[in-house]
Backbone and ligand atoms as CSV (ligand in chain L), in Angstrom:
chain,resi,resn,atom,element,x,y,z
A,1,MET,N,N,52.548,42.825,20.018
A,1,MET,CA,C,51.628,42.075,21.091
A,1,MET,C,C,51.413,42.856,22.116
A,2,MET,N,N,50.034,42.906,22.676
A,2,MET,CA,C,49.724,43.344,23.818
A,2,MET,C,C,49.627,42.421,24.883
A,3,GLU,N,N,50.520,42.548,26.029
A,3,GLU,CA,C,50.517,41.499,26.990
A,3,GLU,C,C,49.834,41.962,28.323
A,4,MET,N,N,48.822,41.012,28.771
A,4,MET,CA,C,48.164,41.349,29.940
A,4,MET,C,C,49.020,40.782,31.267
A,5,PRO,N,N,48.567,41.389,32.304
A,5,PRO,CA,C,49.166,40.881,33.556
A,5,PRO,C,C,49.064,39.361,33.955
A,6,SER,N,N,47.998,38.772,33.461
A,6,SER,CA,C,47.737,37.298,33.529
A,6,SER,C,C,48.634,36.500,32.759
A,7,GLY,N,N,49.448,37.099,31.730
A,7,GLY,CA,C,50.202,36.242,30.927
A,7,GLY,C,C,49.750,36.177,29.538
A,8,GLN,N,N,48.294,36.430,29.335
A,8,GLN,CA,C,47.800,36.195,28.101
A,8,GLN,C,C,48.181,37.385,27.158
A,9,ALA,N,N,48.196,37.148,25.868
A,9,ALA,CA,C,48.596,38.126,24.955
A,9,ALA,C,C,47.825,37.918,23.611
A,10,ALA,N,N,47.771,39.053,22.839
A,10,ALA,CA,C,47.195,39.014,21.657
A,10,ALA,C,C,47.816,39.985,20.633
A,11,ALA,N,N,47.846,39.712,19.378
A,11,ALA,CA,C,48.464,40.731,18.461
A,11,ALA,C,C,47.575,41.982,18.220
A,12,ILE,N,N,48.168,43.182,17.900
A,12,ILE,CA,C,47.201,44.349,17.796
A,12,ILE,C,C,47.746,44.833,16.396
A,13,ALA,N,N,48.915,44.519,16.024
A,13,ALA,CA,C,49.351,45.151,14.587
A,13,ALA,C,C,50.558,44.469,14.133
A,14,VAL,N,N,50.765,44.579,12.878
A,14,VAL,CA,C,51.868,43.805,12.218
A,14,VAL,C,C,52.691,44.783,11.315
A,15,THR,N,N,53.925,44.881,11.309
A,15,THR,CA,C,54.619,45.706,10.424
A,15,THR,C,C,55.847,44.952,9.772
A,16,GLY,N,N,56.431,45.401,8.913
A,16,GLY,CA,C,57.474,44.859,8.206
A,16,GLY,C,C,58.379,45.870,7.615
A,17,ASN,N,N,58.610,45.883,6.249
A,17,ASN,CA,C,59.376,46.805,5.766
A,17,ASN,C,C,58.647,48.185,5.595
A,18,ASP,N,N,57.464,48.288,6.132
A,18,ASP,CA,C,56.633,49.412,5.916
A,18,ASP,C,C,56.538,50.251,6.985
A,19,GLY,N,N,57.226,49.910,8.265
A,19,GLY,CA,C,57.046,50.742,9.447
A,19,GLY,C,C,58.058,50.656,10.469
A,20,VAL,N,N,57.767,51.028,11.701
A,20,VAL,CA,C,58.702,50.941,12.734
A,20,VAL,C,C,57.986,50.459,13.999
A,21,SER,N,N,58.708,50.049,14.970
A,21,SER,CA,C,58.285,49.785,16.168
A,21,SER,C,C,58.902,50.812,17.230
A,22,GLY,N,N,58.194,50.988,18.507
A,22,GLY,CA,C,58.736,51.928,19.329
A,22,GLY,C,C,58.319,53.355,19.125
A,23,MET,N,N,57.253,53.466,18.167
A,23,MET,CA,C,57.100,54.925,17.638
A,23,MET,C,C,56.430,55.918,18.706
A,24,LEU,N,N,55.872,55.293,19.784
A,24,LEU,CA,C,55.149,56.054,20.872
A,24,LEU,C,C,56.283,56.895,21.551
A,25,LEU,N,N,57.461,56.461,21.465
A,25,LEU,CA,C,58.618,57.326,22.145
A,25,LEU,C,C,58.592,58.774,21.653
A,26,SER,N,N,58.004,58.913,20.377
A,26,SER,CA,C,57.931,60.303,19.874
A,26,SER,C,C,57.175,61.278,20.676
A,27,LEU,N,N,56.288,60.504,21.376
A,27,LEU,CA,C,55.287,61.209,22.309
A,27,LEU,C,C,55.881,61.548,23.711
A,28,GLY,N,N,56.957,60.957,23.991
A,28,GLY,CA,C,57.635,61.036,25.373
A,28,GLY,C,C,57.978,59.584,25.981
A,29,PRO,N,N,58.784,59.508,26.920
A,29,PRO,CA,C,59.182,58.242,27.332
A,29,PRO,C,C,58.179,57.734,28.338
A,30,VAL,N,N,57.223,56.722,27.845
A,30,VAL,CA,C,56.177,56.172,28.606
A,30,VAL,C,C,56.385,54.650,28.778
A,31,PRO,N,N,56.146,53.902,29.860
A,31,PRO,CA,C,56.352,52.449,30.002
A,31,PRO,C,C,55.047,51.983,28.957
A,32,SER,N,N,55.510,50.888,28.215
A,32,SER,CA,C,54.491,50.299,27.448
A,32,SER,C,C,54.239,48.882,27.549
A,33,PRO,N,N,52.802,48.438,27.581
A,33,PRO,CA,C,52.709,47.051,27.664
A,33,PRO,C,C,52.846,46.169,26.376
A,34,ILE,N,N,53.190,47.003,25.333
A,34,ILE,CA,C,53.519,46.350,23.868
A,34,ILE,C,C,54.769,45.743,23.713
A,35,ALA,N,N,54.732,44.475,23.285
A,35,ALA,CA,C,56.019,43.907,23.010
A,35,ALA,C,C,56.064,43.679,21.445
A,36,ALA,N,N,57.284,44.075,20.844
A,36,ALA,CA,C,57.429,43.845,19.524
A,36,ALA,C,C,58.117,42.414,19.330
A,37,VAL,N,N,57.521,41.440,18.634
A,37,VAL,CA,C,58.085,40.132,18.537
A,37,VAL,C,C,58.350,39.944,17.048
A,38,VAL,N,N,59.520,39.502,16.696
A,38,VAL,CA,C,59.992,39.183,15.432
A,38,VAL,C,C,59.329,37.773,15.030
A,39,ARG,N,N,58.466,37.748,14.083
A,39,ARG,CA,C,57.882,36.404,13.581
A,39,ARG,C,C,58.594,35.926,12.248
A,40,VAL,N,N,59.092,36.918,11.390
A,40,VAL,CA,C,59.665,36.439,10.120
A,40,VAL,C,C,61.220,37.076,10.007
A,41,PRO,N,N,62.125,36.198,9.768
A,41,PRO,CA,C,63.498,36.623,9.692
A,41,PRO,C,C,63.564,37.636,8.618
A,42,GLY,N,N,64.476,38.771,9.029
A,42,GLY,CA,C,64.670,39.826,7.932
A,42,GLY,C,C,65.631,40.880,8.457
A,43,THR,N,N,65.937,41.935,7.805
A,43,THR,CA,C,66.821,42.879,8.357
A,43,THR,C,C,66.059,44.170,8.869
A,44,ALA,N,N,66.460,44.713,9.881
A,44,ALA,CA,C,65.909,45.944,10.436
A,44,ALA,C,C,67.094,46.878,10.912
A,45,TRP,N,N,66.664,48.165,10.898
A,45,TRP,CA,C,67.702,49.130,11.492
A,45,TRP,C,C,67.309,49.514,13.006
A,46,GLN,N,N,68.116,49.601,13.835
A,46,GLN,CA,C,67.800,50.064,15.205
A,46,GLN,C,C,68.443,51.531,15.557
A,47,ILE,N,N,67.677,52.283,16.200
A,47,ILE,CA,C,68.217,53.558,16.613
A,47,ILE,C,C,67.830,54.000,18.014
A,48,SER,N,N,68.776,54.507,18.705
A,48,SER,CA,C,68.486,54.865,20.065
A,48,SER,C,C,67.351,55.903,20.042
A,49,SER,N,N,66.594,55.907,21.258
A,49,SER,CA,C,65.437,56.872,21.302
A,49,SER,C,C,65.898,58.253,21.250
A,50,ALA,N,N,67.014,58.621,21.837
A,50,ALA,CA,C,67.503,59.920,21.825
A,50,ALA,C,C,67.816,60.305,20.326
A,51,GLN,N,N,68.519,59.462,19.552
A,51,GLN,CA,C,68.604,59.796,18.169
A,51,GLN,C,C,67.431,59.892,17.286
A,52,PHE,N,N,66.516,58.956,17.688
A,52,PHE,CA,C,65.284,58.800,16.948
A,52,PHE,C,C,64.396,60.291,17.230
A,53,ASN,N,N,64.370,60.741,18.358
A,53,ASN,CA,C,63.730,61.992,18.737
A,53,ASN,C,C,64.436,63.236,18.030
A,54,ALA,N,N,65.692,63.236,18.001
A,54,ALA,CA,C,66.536,64.054,17.355
A,54,ALA,C,C,66.179,64.199,15.884
A,55,ALA,N,N,66.036,63.053,15.324
A,55,ALA,CA,C,65.816,63.001,13.872
A,55,ALA,C,C,64.309,63.424,13.502
A,56,LEU,N,N,63.450,63.178,14.530
A,56,LEU,CA,C,62.085,63.702,14.290
A,56,LEU,C,C,62.057,65.237,14.445
A,57,ARG,N,N,62.781,65.851,15.351
A,57,ARG,CA,C,62.787,67.123,15.502
A,57,ARG,C,C,63.254,67.876,14.114
A,58,ARG,N,N,64.244,67.299,13.536
A,58,ARG,CA,C,64.720,67.820,12.241
A,58,ARG,C,C,63.779,67.891,11.106
A,59,ARG,N,N,62.522,67.141,11.383
A,59,ARG,CA,C,61.546,67.094,10.419
A,59,ARG,C,C,62.075,66.449,8.995
A,60,ASN,N,N,62.963,65.547,9.035
A,60,ASN,CA,C,63.540,65.198,7.907
A,60,ASN,C,C,62.683,63.914,7.276
A,61,ALA,N,N,63.223,63.143,6.362
A,61,ALA,CA,C,62.390,62.101,5.816
A,61,ALA,C,C,61.827,61.131,6.902
A,62,ILE,N,N,62.634,60.756,7.953
A,62,ILE,CA,C,62.341,59.894,9.001
A,62,ILE,C,C,60.977,60.324,9.650
A,63,GLY,N,N,60.884,61.771,9.984
A,63,GLY,CA,C,59.644,62.240,10.582
A,63,GLY,C,C,58.354,62.133,9.616
A,64,VAL,N,N,58.587,62.213,8.310
A,64,VAL,CA,C,57.486,62.105,7.397
A,64,VAL,C,C,56.961,60.627,7.343
A,65,MET,N,N,57.944,59.786,7.322
A,65,MET,CA,C,57.701,58.245,7.313
A,65,MET,C,C,57.028,57.901,8.473
A,66,VAL,N,N,57.458,58.355,9.629
A,66,VAL,CA,C,56.781,58.058,11.008
A,66,VAL,C,C,55.440,58.639,11.011
A,67,GLU,N,N,55.186,59.889,10.540
A,67,GLU,CA,C,53.840,60.495,10.479
A,67,GLU,C,C,52.897,59.403,9.667
A,68,MET,N,N,53.410,59.166,8.505
A,68,MET,CA,C,52.660,58.255,7.617
A,68,MET,C,C,52.349,56.873,8.305
A,69,PHE,N,N,53.364,56.245,8.877
A,69,PHE,CA,C,53.174,54.950,9.622
A,69,PHE,C,C,52.161,55.159,10.675
A,70,ALA,N,N,52.348,56.142,11.437
A,70,ALA,CA,C,51.359,56.537,12.554
A,70,ALA,C,C,49.897,56.370,12.051
A,71,ARG,N,N,49.700,57.038,11.010
A,71,ARG,CA,C,48.283,57.036,10.412
A,71,ARG,C,C,47.845,55.699,9.962
A,72,THR,N,N,48.730,54.885,9.383
A,72,THR,CA,C,48.432,53.665,8.950
A,72,THR,C,C,48.185,52.708,10.257
A,73,LEU,N,N,48.998,52.966,11.238
A,73,LEU,CA,C,48.749,52.116,12.432
A,73,LEU,C,C,47.556,52.240,13.133
A,74,VAL,N,N,46.933,53.500,13.124
A,74,VAL,CA,C,45.762,53.824,13.672
A,74,VAL,C,C,44.568,52.891,12.909
A,75,VAL,N,N,44.727,52.982,11.589
A,75,VAL,CA,C,43.836,52.171,10.744
A,75,VAL,C,C,43.967,50.640,11.026
A,76,GLN,N,N,45.099,50.258,11.337
A,76,GLN,CA,C,45.405,48.746,11.652
A,76,GLN,C,C,44.380,48.538,13.002
A,77,LEU,N,N,44.793,49.251,13.985
A,77,LEU,CA,C,44.206,49.107,15.274
A,77,LEU,C,C,42.589,49.196,15.252
A,78,GLN,N,N,42.128,50.186,14.414
A,78,GLN,CA,C,40.643,50.184,14.323
A,78,GLN,C,C,40.078,48.854,13.606
A,79,HIS,N,N,40.741,48.379,12.681
A,79,HIS,CA,C,40.260,47.192,12.070
A,79,HIS,C,C,40.472,45.789,12.651
A,80,VAL,N,N,41.431,45.915,13.550
A,80,VAL,CA,C,41.856,44.626,14.464
A,80,VAL,C,C,40.661,44.572,15.576
A,81,ALA,N,N,40.432,45.718,16.030
A,81,ALA,CA,C,39.318,45.782,17.154
A,81,ALA,C,C,38.152,45.193,16.567
A,82,VAL,N,N,37.602,45.749,15.417
A,82,VAL,CA,C,36.299,45.227,14.874
A,82,VAL,C,C,36.448,43.864,14.462
A,83,CYS,N,N,37.595,43.379,13.857
A,83,CYS,CA,C,37.781,42.056,13.419
A,83,CYS,C,C,37.642,40.996,14.487
A,84,ASN,N,N,38.413,41.343,15.780
A,84,ASN,CA,C,38.379,40.576,16.895
A,84,ASN,C,C,36.850,40.550,17.447
A,85,ALA,N,N,36.158,41.523,17.281
A,85,ALA,CA,C,34.630,41.419,17.854
A,85,ALA,C,C,33.760,40.548,17.007
A,86,LEU,N,N,33.842,40.771,15.617
A,86,LEU,CA,C,32.809,40.399,14.722
A,86,LEU,C,C,33.120,39.076,14.086
A,87,HIS,N,N,34.373,38.584,13.835
A,87,HIS,CA,C,34.685,37.558,12.919
A,87,HIS,C,C,35.291,36.229,13.591
A,88,SER,N,N,35.019,35.240,12.895
A,88,SER,CA,C,35.436,33.854,13.316
A,88,SER,C,C,36.921,33.780,13.326
A,89,VAL,N,N,37.368,32.792,13.979
A,89,VAL,CA,C,38.847,32.473,14.084
A,89,VAL,C,C,39.523,32.150,12.916
A,90,GLU,N,N,38.788,31.305,11.925
A,90,GLU,CA,C,39.410,31.144,10.732
A,90,GLU,C,C,39.439,32.294,9.848
A,91,GLU,N,N,38.435,33.217,9.750
A,91,GLU,CA,C,38.589,34.354,9.141
A,91,GLU,C,C,39.600,35.386,9.631
A,92,ARG,N,N,39.746,35.468,10.994
A,92,ARG,CA,C,40.825,36.279,11.498
A,92,ARG,C,C,42.122,35.616,11.172
A,93,MET,N,N,42.366,34.116,11.198
A,93,MET,CA,C,43.578,33.682,10.922
A,93,MET,C,C,43.915,33.820,9.340
A,94,ALA,N,N,42.996,33.713,8.466
A,94,ALA,CA,C,43.144,34.011,7.110
A,94,ALA,C,C,43.709,35.443,6.965
A,95,THR,N,N,43.093,36.353,7.587
A,95,THR,CA,C,43.327,37.863,7.506
A,95,THR,C,C,44.719,38.060,7.986
A,96,TRP,N,N,45.285,37.510,9.081
A,96,TRP,CA,C,46.597,37.545,9.668
A,96,TRP,C,C,47.493,37.007,8.698
A,97,LEU,N,N,47.228,35.857,8.131
A,97,LEU,CA,C,48.315,35.138,7.147
A,97,LEU,C,C,48.317,35.963,5.999
A,98,LEU,N,N,47.253,36.652,5.368
A,98,LEU,CA,C,47.531,37.578,4.345
A,98,LEU,C,C,48.298,38.841,4.617
A,99,ARG,N,N,48.170,39.280,5.823
A,99,ARG,CA,C,48.997,40.471,6.123
A,99,ARG,C,C,50.515,40.060,6.397
A,100,MET,N,N,50.738,38.858,6.812
A,100,MET,CA,C,52.053,38.371,6.993
A,100,MET,C,C,52.656,38.125,5.542
A,101,HIS,N,N,51.892,37.537,4.744
A,101,HIS,CA,C,52.283,37.031,3.333
A,101,HIS,C,C,52.551,38.368,2.423
A,102,ASP,N,N,51.961,39.461,2.911
A,102,ASP,CA,C,52.197,40.720,2.167
A,102,ASP,C,C,53.754,41.182,2.370
A,103,ARG,N,N,54.262,40.644,3.474
A,103,ARG,CA,C,55.637,41.092,3.800
A,103,ARG,C,C,56.822,39.977,3.431
A,104,VAL,N,N,56.357,38.918,2.846
A,104,VAL,CA,C,57.359,37.765,2.353
A,104,VAL,C,C,57.267,37.595,0.972
A,105,GLU,N,N,58.373,36.982,0.354
A,105,GLU,CA,C,58.387,36.514,-0.821
A,105,GLU,C,C,57.680,35.141,-0.994
A,106,GLY,N,N,57.167,34.721,-2.164
A,106,GLY,CA,C,56.765,33.334,-2.410
A,106,GLY,C,C,55.521,33.120,-1.615
A,107,ASP,N,N,54.979,31.759,-1.535
A,107,ASP,CA,C,53.722,31.419,-1.026
A,107,ASP,C,C,53.867,30.707,0.270
A,108,VAL,N,N,55.142,30.832,0.944
A,108,VAL,CA,C,55.152,30.175,2.220
A,108,VAL,C,C,55.279,31.239,3.404
A,109,VAL,N,N,54.495,31.221,4.238
A,109,VAL,CA,C,54.629,32.133,5.293
A,109,VAL,C,C,55.197,31.439,6.541
A,110,PRO,N,N,56.388,31.926,6.901
A,110,PRO,CA,C,57.117,31.250,7.986
A,110,PRO,C,C,56.709,31.426,9.353
A,111,VAL,N,N,55.698,30.860,9.751
A,111,VAL,CA,C,54.962,30.977,11.085
A,111,VAL,C,C,54.542,29.828,11.471
A,112,THR,N,N,54.651,29.515,12.868
A,112,THR,CA,C,54.062,28.359,13.461
A,112,THR,C,C,52.578,28.517,13.861
A,113,GLN,N,N,52.113,27.375,14.214
A,113,GLN,CA,C,50.708,27.450,14.606
A,113,GLN,C,C,50.572,27.949,16.055
A,114,ASP,N,N,51.724,27.757,16.885
A,114,ASP,CA,C,51.734,28.227,18.198
A,114,ASP,C,C,51.797,29.866,18.081
A,115,ALA,N,N,52.559,30.377,17.086
A,115,ALA,CA,C,52.627,31.813,16.857
A,115,ALA,C,C,51.201,32.297,16.544
A,116,ILE,N,N,50.641,31.715,15.699
A,116,ILE,CA,C,49.259,32.076,15.078
A,116,ILE,C,C,48.303,32.160,16.366
A,117,ALA,N,N,48.421,31.122,17.167
A,117,ALA,CA,C,47.612,30.978,18.470
A,117,ALA,C,C,47.848,32.432,19.340
A,118,GLU,N,N,49.033,32.776,19.421
A,118,GLU,CA,C,49.505,33.848,20.139
A,118,GLU,C,C,48.882,35.120,19.483
A,119,LEU,N,N,48.992,35.296,18.128
A,119,LEU,CA,C,48.557,36.401,17.405
A,119,LEU,C,C,47.089,36.624,17.625
A,120,LEU,N,N,46.370,35.570,17.669
A,120,LEU,CA,C,44.940,35.517,17.711
A,120,LEU,C,C,44.399,35.565,19.170
A,121,GLY,N,N,45.263,35.255,20.133
A,121,GLY,CA,C,44.801,35.191,21.581
A,121,GLY,C,C,43.835,33.953,21.819
A,122,VAL,N,N,44.134,32.935,21.128
A,122,VAL,CA,C,43.336,31.592,21.271
A,122,VAL,C,C,44.134,30.506,21.624
A,123,ARG,N,N,43.529,29.486,21.979
A,123,ARG,CA,C,44.249,28.202,22.305
A,123,ARG,C,C,44.788,27.577,20.824
A,124,ARG,N,N,45.986,26.730,21.126
A,124,ARG,CA,C,46.459,26.076,19.802
A,124,ARG,C,C,45.580,25.300,19.274
A,125,SER,N,N,44.750,24.604,20.079
A,125,SER,CA,C,43.710,23.460,19.511
A,125,SER,C,C,42.760,24.350,18.658
A,126,THR,N,N,42.414,25.468,19.031
A,126,THR,CA,C,41.444,26.345,18.134
A,126,THR,C,C,42.041,26.624,16.731
A,127,VAL,N,N,43.384,26.946,16.892
A,127,VAL,CA,C,44.053,27.266,15.648
A,127,VAL,C,C,44.220,25.896,14.660
A,128,THR,N,N,44.317,24.770,15.334
A,128,THR,CA,C,44.402,23.504,14.609
A,128,THR,C,C,43.035,23.150,13.812
A,129,LEU,N,N,42.055,23.666,14.530
A,129,LEU,CA,C,40.683,23.526,13.909
A,129,LEU,C,C,40.434,24.356,12.725
A,130,ALA,N,N,40.939,25.675,13.035
A,130,ALA,CA,C,40.799,26.745,11.979
A,130,ALA,C,C,41.699,26.310,10.795
A,131,ALA,N,N,42.827,25.819,11.106
A,131,ALA,CA,C,43.690,25.470,9.901
A,131,ALA,C,C,43.154,24.440,9.112
A,132,LEU,N,N,42.540,23.458,9.782
A,132,LEU,CA,C,41.893,22.289,9.078
A,132,LEU,C,C,40.794,22.805,8.218
A,133,LYS,N,N,40.054,23.790,8.692
A,133,LYS,CA,C,38.949,24.346,7.759
A,133,LYS,C,C,39.616,25.002,6.488
A,134,LEU,N,N,40.625,25.818,6.875
A,134,LEU,CA,C,41.233,26.617,5.789
A,134,LEU,C,C,41.894,25.585,4.738
A,135,LYS,N,N,42.377,24.429,5.352
A,135,LYS,CA,C,42.925,23.592,4.331
A,135,LYS,C,C,41.906,22.961,3.345
A,136,GLU,N,N,40.754,22.542,4.119
A,136,GLU,CA,C,39.648,21.980,3.501
A,136,GLU,C,C,39.264,22.929,2.307
A,137,ALA,N,N,39.245,24.254,2.635
A,137,ALA,CA,C,38.778,25.280,1.545
A,137,ALA,C,C,39.935,25.471,0.587
A,138,GLY,N,N,41.070,24.862,0.739
A,138,GLY,CA,C,42.165,25.009,-0.257
A,138,GLY,C,C,42.986,26.300,-0.059
A,139,ALA,N,N,42.672,26.915,1.090
A,139,ALA,CA,C,43.333,28.247,1.347
A,139,ALA,C,C,44.726,27.963,1.784
A,140,ILE,N,N,44.975,26.842,2.592
A,140,ILE,CA,C,46.178,26.440,3.216
A,140,ILE,C,C,46.563,25.170,2.345
A,141,ARG,N,N,47.766,25.191,1.716
A,141,ARG,CA,C,48.078,23.920,0.866
A,141,ARG,C,C,48.798,22.980,1.906
A,142,SER,N,N,49.734,23.346,2.766
A,142,SER,CA,C,50.335,22.529,3.686
A,142,SER,C,C,50.816,23.399,4.826
A,143,HIS,N,N,50.935,22.824,5.987
A,143,HIS,CA,C,51.547,23.370,6.991
A,143,HIS,C,C,52.446,22.378,7.833
A,144,GLY,N,N,53.716,22.800,7.791
A,144,GLY,CA,C,54.702,22.021,8.531
A,144,GLY,C,C,55.360,22.608,9.692
A,145,ARG,N,N,56.511,22.110,9.954
A,145,ARG,CA,C,57.128,22.814,11.166
A,145,ARG,C,C,57.548,24.221,10.802
A,146,GLY,N,N,56.824,25.211,11.420
A,146,GLY,CA,C,57.269,26.381,11.288
A,146,GLY,C,C,56.992,27.271,10.053
A,147,SER,N,N,56.038,26.697,9.113
A,147,SER,CA,C,55.744,27.390,7.992
A,147,SER,C,C,54.329,26.893,7.442
A,148,ILE,N,N,53.711,27.811,6.752
A,148,ILE,CA,C,52.421,27.534,6.247
A,148,ILE,C,C,52.404,27.885,4.660
A,149,GLU,N,N,52.073,26.977,3.849
A,149,GLU,CA,C,52.035,27.404,2.428
A,149,GLU,C,C,50.587,27.589,2.029
A,150,ILE,N,N,50.408,28.756,1.469
A,150,ILE,CA,C,49.087,29.303,1.188
A,150,ILE,C,C,48.881,29.248,-0.226
A,151,ASP,N,N,47.477,29.228,-0.598
A,151,ASP,CA,C,46.843,29.521,-1.913
A,151,ASP,C,C,46.297,31.024,-1.727
A,152,ARG,N,N,47.142,31.918,-2.243
A,152,ARG,CA,C,46.652,33.368,-1.926
A,152,ARG,C,C,45.152,33.678,-2.374
A,153,LYS,N,N,44.776,33.207,-3.604
A,153,LYS,CA,C,43.537,33.601,-4.048
A,153,LYS,C,C,42.456,33.078,-3.020
A,154,ARG,N,N,42.512,31.720,-2.753
A,154,ARG,CA,C,41.615,31.077,-1.918
A,154,ARG,C,C,41.646,31.588,-0.300
A,155,LEU,N,N,42.808,31.889,-0.047
A,155,LEU,CA,C,42.884,32.600,1.369
A,155,LEU,C,C,42.138,33.943,1.361
A,156,GLU,N,N,42.275,34.659,0.296
A,156,GLU,CA,C,41.644,36.003,0.282
A,156,GLU,C,C,40.117,35.773,0.375
A,157,ALA,N,N,39.722,34.717,-0.342
A,157,ALA,CA,C,38.195,34.354,-0.309
A,157,ALA,C,C,37.730,33.946,1.119
A,158,ALA,N,N,38.722,33.239,1.856
A,158,ALA,CA,C,38.330,32.769,3.169
A,158,ALA,C,C,38.388,33.821,4.320
A,159,SER,N,N,39.085,34.829,3.916
A,159,SER,CA,C,39.264,35.817,4.881
A,159,SER,C,C,38.001,36.783,5.113
A,160,CYS,N,N,37.938,37.556,6.157
A,160,CYS,CA,C,36.896,38.590,6.368
A,160,CYS,C,C,37.156,39.684,5.473
A,161,GLN,N,N,36.212,40.592,5.440
A,161,GLN,CA,C,36.289,42.014,4.653
A,161,GLN,C,C,37.440,42.824,5.361
A,162,CYS,N,N,37.937,42.602,6.487
A,162,CYS,CA,C,38.849,43.391,7.177
A,162,CYS,C,C,40.141,43.677,6.400
A,163,TYR,N,N,40.657,42.578,5.902
A,163,TYR,CA,C,41.919,42.556,5.138
A,163,TYR,C,C,41.823,43.639,4.004
A,164,GLU,N,N,40.775,43.443,3.187
A,164,GLU,CA,C,40.730,44.234,1.953
A,164,GLU,C,C,40.330,45.706,2.448
A,165,LEU,N,N,39.306,45.916,3.342
A,165,LEU,CA,C,39.051,47.263,3.711
A,165,LEU,C,C,40.161,48.014,4.316
A,166,MET,N,N,40.985,47.369,5.267
A,166,MET,CA,C,42.118,47.924,5.892
A,166,MET,C,C,43.271,48.147,4.817
A,167,SER,N,N,43.448,47.259,3.882
A,167,SER,CA,C,44.633,47.479,3.074
A,167,SER,C,C,44.154,48.676,2.052
A,168,HIS,N,N,42.934,48.761,1.640
A,168,HIS,CA,C,42.416,49.932,0.782
A,168,HIS,C,C,42.718,51.185,1.544
A,169,ARG,N,N,42.313,51.277,2.683
A,169,ARG,CA,C,42.654,52.575,3.433
A,169,ARG,C,C,43.986,52.943,3.595
A,170,ILE,N,N,44.907,51.910,4.024
A,170,ILE,CA,C,46.241,52.027,4.176
A,170,ILE,C,C,46.945,52.593,2.825
A,171,ASP,N,N,46.566,51.838,1.674
A,171,ASP,CA,C,47.125,52.162,0.464
A,171,ASP,C,C,46.843,53.841,0.112
A,172,GLY,N,N,45.482,54.111,0.452
A,172,GLY,CA,C,45.196,55.527,0.279
A,172,GLY,C,C,46.083,56.411,1.025
A,173,ILE,N,N,46.311,55.987,2.205
A,173,ILE,CA,C,47.140,57.009,3.086
A,173,ILE,C,C,48.586,56.967,2.399
A,174,VAL,N,N,49.185,55.900,2.146
A,174,VAL,CA,C,50.680,55.960,1.588
A,174,VAL,C,C,50.689,56.689,0.308
A,175,SER,N,N,49.687,56.538,-0.375
A,175,SER,CA,C,49.825,57.210,-1.776
A,175,SER,C,C,49.822,58.685,-1.644
A,176,GLN,N,N,49.293,59.226,-0.489
A,176,GLN,CA,C,49.163,60.723,-0.106
A,176,GLN,C,C,50.634,61.154,-0.005
A,177,TYR,N,N,51.563,60.184,0.369
A,177,TYR,CA,C,53.030,60.577,0.632
A,177,TYR,C,C,53.893,60.239,-0.437
A,178,GLY,N,N,53.295,59.784,-1.541
A,178,GLY,CA,C,54.121,59.525,-2.756
A,178,GLY,C,C,54.761,58.142,-2.585
A,179,VAL,N,N,54.272,57.427,-1.833
A,179,VAL,CA,C,54.951,55.976,-1.565
A,179,VAL,C,C,53.986,54.985,-2.226
A,180,LYS,N,N,54.748,54.148,-2.944
A,180,LYS,CA,C,53.933,53.052,-3.698
A,180,LYS,C,C,53.502,52.112,-2.672
A,181,ASN,N,N,52.484,51.329,-2.843
A,181,ASN,CA,C,51.959,50.305,-2.035
A,181,ASN,C,C,53.006,49.395,-1.748
A,182,SER,N,N,53.370,49.112,-0.462
A,182,SER,CA,C,54.539,48.296,-0.217
A,182,SER,C,C,54.185,46.913,-0.087
A,183,ARG,N,N,52.947,46.369,-0.259
A,183,ARG,CA,C,52.515,45.026,-0.062
A,183,ARG,C,C,52.952,44.247,-1.298
A,184,ARG,N,N,53.615,43.185,-1.189
A,184,ARG,CA,C,54.163,42.380,-2.199
A,184,ARG,C,C,53.053,41.660,-3.144
A,185,HIS,N,N,51.900,41.404,-2.411
A,185,HIS,CA,C,51.040,40.629,-3.182
A,185,HIS,C,C,49.443,41.234,-3.058
A,186,ALA,N,N,49.547,42.570,-3.448
A,186,ALA,CA,C,48.246,43.180,-3.485
A,186,ALA,C,C,47.255,42.602,-4.284
A,187,MET,N,N,45.996,42.579,-3.610
A,187,MET,CA,C,44.932,41.948,-4.429
A,187,MET,C,C,44.148,43.032,-5.085
A,188,SER,N,N,43.277,42.673,-6.114
A,188,SER,CA,C,42.565,43.549,-6.908
A,188,SER,C,C,41.244,43.806,-6.075
A,189,PRO,N,N,40.881,45.184,-5.785
A,189,PRO,CA,C,39.775,45.404,-4.953
A,189,PRO,C,C,38.414,44.888,-5.502
A,190,ARG,N,N,37.645,44.432,-4.591
A,190,ARG,CA,C,36.277,44.089,-4.778
A,190,ARG,C,C,35.352,45.301,-4.669
A,191,ALA,N,N,34.822,45.891,-5.720
A,191,ALA,CA,C,34.198,47.134,-5.732
A,191,ALA,C,C,33.064,47.111,-4.539
A,192,GLU,N,N,32.189,46.120,-4.553
A,192,GLU,CA,C,31.121,46.098,-3.577
A,192,GLU,C,C,31.581,46.359,-2.118
A,193,TRP,N,N,32.743,46.060,-1.693
A,193,TRP,CA,C,33.059,46.303,-0.474
A,193,TRP,C,C,33.629,47.673,-0.210
A,194,LEU,N,N,34.010,48.250,-1.262
A,194,LEU,CA,C,34.782,49.576,-0.964
A,194,LEU,C,C,33.880,50.833,-1.469
A,195,ALA,N,N,32.571,50.417,-1.954
A,195,ALA,CA,C,31.742,51.541,-2.414
A,195,ALA,C,C,31.353,52.426,-1.214
L,1,ZN,ZN,ZN,37.785,40.609,10.252
């Protein structure tokens, strides 16, 4: 999340078992307006900045993985910027749900509408309206306290092109490192978007 002095915030990237946070430490100790927020329970490893930089200097597997993730992060930032400028709230919401769904098992995304509002940088009432539209389209089956059950295929249809284009580019990068696509629910590409 990028936080503004006004207190407003919006999401700029998402990561799960595919990446790291705090990666800019590799460029030097700089104050950052970015806050890493845990939205979905899971397990993560934590390492001190000194140990992290020492590991990077040794050019071991951590360095290679950080380089790979840095490249995919740039792709994420590019697509989030374009998506925010060009696409509707429900399209953006569908895209964020797909990206979170890629990092969880099953069809239930453990996220509240308040959290979605923060991700998108919009009011809660705007998210409620977007959720209603996605439900009418069958892309959201139900949403209760703290979770949203999705219909993956319909959610893909309701999302903007950003999810697919971004995922395709990221898959291309990770494949260069011999890493299998880490998404759990990869969609089959639609050729006309990727030509
Ligand atoms: Zn978009």
